[in-house]
N, C-alpha and C positions, 0 to 999 in steps of 0.2 A: 270224366277226366280223373286220372289217378293222382292221389296225393301221398305224401310220405311223412311219417312221424319218425324223427331221428332221436332215439333215446341214448343219452351218454352221461358221463360224469367227469367232473374236473380232475379227479384222481386217477382216471383210467388212461393208461398208456396207449393202447390201441385206439381209443377214442381221439386222442390228440393227433395221431397220424391220419385218421380217417376223416376228421372234421373238414380239412381243406378240400377233400373230394366232395363232401356234401355241400360245402359253401359254393364250390364251382357249379354243381348241379343246380343249386338254388339260383345262382347268377345266370345260368342258362335259361331261366324262365320256368323251371319246374317248381311246384308247390312243395316246400319242405318246412315242416314245423320242427324247430330245435327244442328238445325237452331235456332238462337236467333232472336225472332221476332223484337226486338229493333234494331238489326244490319242489319236485312234483311227484312225491311218492304215491299219492292216490292214483294218479294217471298211469304211472308205471305198473301199479298193482292191477288196475283195470285192464291193461293190455298184457298182463301176465309176463312182463319183462323179467327174465331171470339172469341175464348177463348183458353186458354192454361192450361194444356198441350194438344196438339193435335198431333196424329200420323196419317199420311196419308200413306196407304199401296198402293203401285203401282206394276203393272205387265206390263212389256214392255212399261213403261212410261205412263200408263193409270191408273188412280185411280180406285181401285177395292174395297177399304174399308177405313174406317176412324174410329179412336178411339178418343173420347173426354173425358178428365179427366184422373186421375190416376187409373190404373187398375192393376191386378196381372200379373205376368210374363206368367202364363198359358193362361190368356185371350189374351195377345198379340200374343203368339206363335200360338194360335188357329186360328188367322187371317192369318197366313202364310201358 
């Protein structure tokens, strides 16, 4: 099963517009971990997050895809 790590920041404008999309995907039953890069700097470094919003798609704990920037719900779902 694929899971997602959603990296964002409170000060990020595109993150504010993209978060409702990720909330909806999470509400649809998909596994989404919401991570604020300012509060989890070590995790952001571990995943080499250079810009936000970034979604890391993992399967069995291994990164299989990455989305950088705000995209449509359909584009996120297509990665699952």
